[in-house]
N, C-alpha and C positions, 0 to 999 in steps of 0.2 A: 621596477623591472623584475622579471622572473629570474630565479636563481637555478631552478631545477631544469635539467636538460630537456625533458619532455615538454615542459611549459614553454621553453624557448622555441622548441620546434613547432608547438601549436600556434605561437604567435606568427611565425613565418608562414605556416600553411594557411592560417586564417587570412593573412594579408594577400597571399597569392590568389586564393579563392575569391576574395573580395574584388580584386582587380579584374579577374576574369569575368566574374558575374557582372560587374559594372560595364565592361566592354560589350557583353552580350546584350544587356538591357539597353545600351546605348544604340547598338545596332537594330534592335526591335524598334526603338522610337524613330530612328532614322527611316526605316522601311515603311513605317505607318505614315510618317510625314510625307514621303514621296507618293503614297497612294492618295492622300488628301489633296496634294499639290496637283496631281492629274485630274482629280475630281473637280477641283476649283477651275481648271483650265478647260473643263468639259471635254476632255480627250478620252474617249472610251477605250481606244487601243492601248494608250499609255497607262491608263488606269487598270486595265485587265493585266497587263505585263507587271505593273508595280504590285498589284494584288497577289499575283502568283509568287512573286519574290517575297513579299511580306508574309505570306502564309508559311512558306518554307522556313524563313528566319524565326517566326513565332513557334512553330512546331519544334525546331531544333532546341529552342530555349526551354520549351516545356519538357522535352525529353531529357535534357541535362538537369532538369530540376531548378533551373533559374526562375522560371515562371510556373506557377501552379497550373495544372492542366485545364481547370475551369476558367481561370483568367485568360489563358491562351485561346480557349474556345470562344469566350466572349469577345475578345479582340477580333478574331477571325470573322465571327458572325457579323459584328458591326461593320467591319470593313467591306464585307461581301454585300451587305444590304446597301451600303453607301454607293458602291460601284454599280450595283444593279439599278439604282434609281437614275443614273445618268441617261440610260436608254429611253426612259419614259418621258 
């Protein structure tokens, strides 16, 4: 266990950031699952709505630094392609 005051504070800050980042990542995964669930149901309207929400969640995660911008871009791209294939 840390004895120095600044080290104790770093432990607390790191724990808080870990928990926030974990919650954001979990939200991203949930949003992605909702898109794929709508795709599996072949519901174009629900998939479009879920995609719109997922893009928002992913972009916010990237802007906060939880996800790398390239990772966010890749996830959005793959989801968009998957949703666009429904109509074909």
